[in-house]
C-alpha positions as CSV (number, residue, x, y, z in Angstrom):
1,X,71.2,-142.6,-64.2
2,X,68.9,-139.9,-62.7
3,X,66.0,-139.0,-64.9
4,X,65.7,-135.2,-65.2
5,X,69.1,-134.5,-63.7
6,X,72.2,-133.1,-65.5
7,X,74.6,-136.0,-65.9
8,X,77.1,-134.5,-68.4
9,X,78.2,-131.0,-69.4
10,X,80.7,-129.8,-71.9
11,X,82.2,-126.3,-71.8
12,X,83.3,-124.9,-75.2
13,X,85.2,-121.7,-76.1
14,X,85.2,-120.6,-79.7
15,X,83.8,-124.0,-80.7
16,X,86.6,-125.9,-79.0
17,X,86.0,-128.3,-76.1
18,X,87.6,-127.0,-72.9
19,X,86.2,-129.2,-70.2
20,X,84.0,-132.3,-69.9
21,X,82.0,-132.7,-66.7
22,X,80.1,-135.7,-65.3
23,X,77.7,-135.6,-62.4
24,X,76.7,-138.4,-60.0
25,X,73.9,-138.4,-57.5
26,X,73.2,-140.4,-54.3
27,X,70.1,-142.4,-53.6
28,X,68.5,-139.3,-52.0
29,X,69.0,-137.6,-55.4
30,X,71.5,-135.2,-54.0
31,X,74.6,-134.2,-56.0
32,X,77.4,-136.6,-54.8
33,X,80.3,-136.0,-57.2
34,X,81.4,-133.9,-60.2
35,X,84.2,-135.2,-62.3
36,X,86.0,-132.7,-64.6
37,X,88.5,-133.4,-67.3
38,X,90.1,-130.6,-69.4
39,X,91.5,-130.9,-72.9
40,X,95.0,-131.3,-71.5
41,X,93.9,-134.4,-69.6
42,X,94.1,-132.9,-66.1
43,X,91.3,-134.2,-63.9
44,X,89.5,-132.8,-60.9
45,X,86.8,-134.3,-58.7
46,X,84.4,-132.5,-56.4
47,X,82.9,-134.6,-53.7
48,X,79.8,-133.5,-51.8
49,X,79.1,-134.7,-48.2
50,X,75.8,-134.3,-46.4
51,X,74.9,-134.3,-42.7
52,X,72.1,-136.4,-41.2
53,X,69.6,-133.6,-41.8
54,X,70.4,-133.8,-45.6
55,X,72.3,-130.5,-45.7
56,X,75.6,-130.0,-47.5
57,X,78.3,-130.3,-44.8
58,X,81.5,-130.6,-46.9
59,X,82.7,-130.0,-50.4
60,X,86.1,-131.5,-51.2
61,X,88.0,-130.6,-54.4
62,X,90.5,-133.2,-55.5
63,X,93.0,-132.5,-58.3
64,X,95.1,-135.3,-59.9
65,X,94.0,-137.7,-57.1
66,X,94.9,-135.4,-54.2
67,X,92.5,-133.3,-52.1
68,X,93.5,-129.7,-52.0
69,X,90.5,-127.7,-51.0
70,X,87.9,-128.5,-48.4
71,X,84.8,-126.4,-47.6
72,X,83.0,-126.9,-44.4
73,X,79.4,-125.7,-44.0
74,X,77.8,-124.9,-40.6
75,X,74.1,-124.3,-39.9
76,X,72.1,-122.4,-37.2
77,X,69.3,-124.0,-35.2
78,X,66.8,-122.9,-37.9
79,X,68.7,-125.0,-40.4
80,X,70.1,-122.0,-42.3
81,X,73.7,-121.9,-43.5
82,X,75.5,-119.4,-41.3
83,X,79.2,-120.1,-42.1
84,X,81.4,-121.7,-44.7
85,X,85.1,-122.2,-44.0
86,X,87.5,-123.0,-46.8
87,X,90.8,-124.9,-46.1
88,X,93.8,-125.8,-48.2
89,X,94.3,-129.4,-47.2
90,X,97.9,-129.4,-48.3
91,X,99.0,-127.0,-45.5
92,X,100.6,-128.6,-42.3
93,X,98.0,-126.9,-40.0
94,X,94.3,-126.8,-40.7
95,X,93.6,-123.0,-40.7
96,X,90.8,-121.5,-42.8
97,X,91.9,-119.6,-45.9
98,X,88.5,-118.0,-46.2
99,X,85.5,-117.7,-44.0
100,X,82.1,-116.6,-45.2
101,X,79.2,-115.8,-42.9
102,X,75.5,-115.3,-43.6
103,X,72.9,-113.2,-41.8
104,X,69.2,-113.7,-42.1
105,X,66.6,-111.0,-41.4
106,X,62.9,-111.4,-40.9
107,X,60.4,-109.2,-42.8
108,X,59.9,-107.2,-39.6
109,X,63.6,-106.4,-39.4
110,X,63.9,-105.2,-43.0
């Protein structure tokens, strides 16, 4: 257990439990996995993968034991996230469903 870290969370609506979430961390104290269970018993896991620099490189969402969404994070030479691509892993060909890009400005450029 990680002292000072969120390890469980419950989401309620109108006083009724909707989802129960459990959080796991790696030895570097980074979020490694979130396990989600809803009141109907459906489960979902979110796995977090980091590159050698310790930056988030992938987030994989698994429903009922099968991966279905993969997010791939890319960074520029300054170590800033510049792109996130989202894939549906159930499609025959790996094509991004969504692509987000980020731009950073210096104070002089603003």
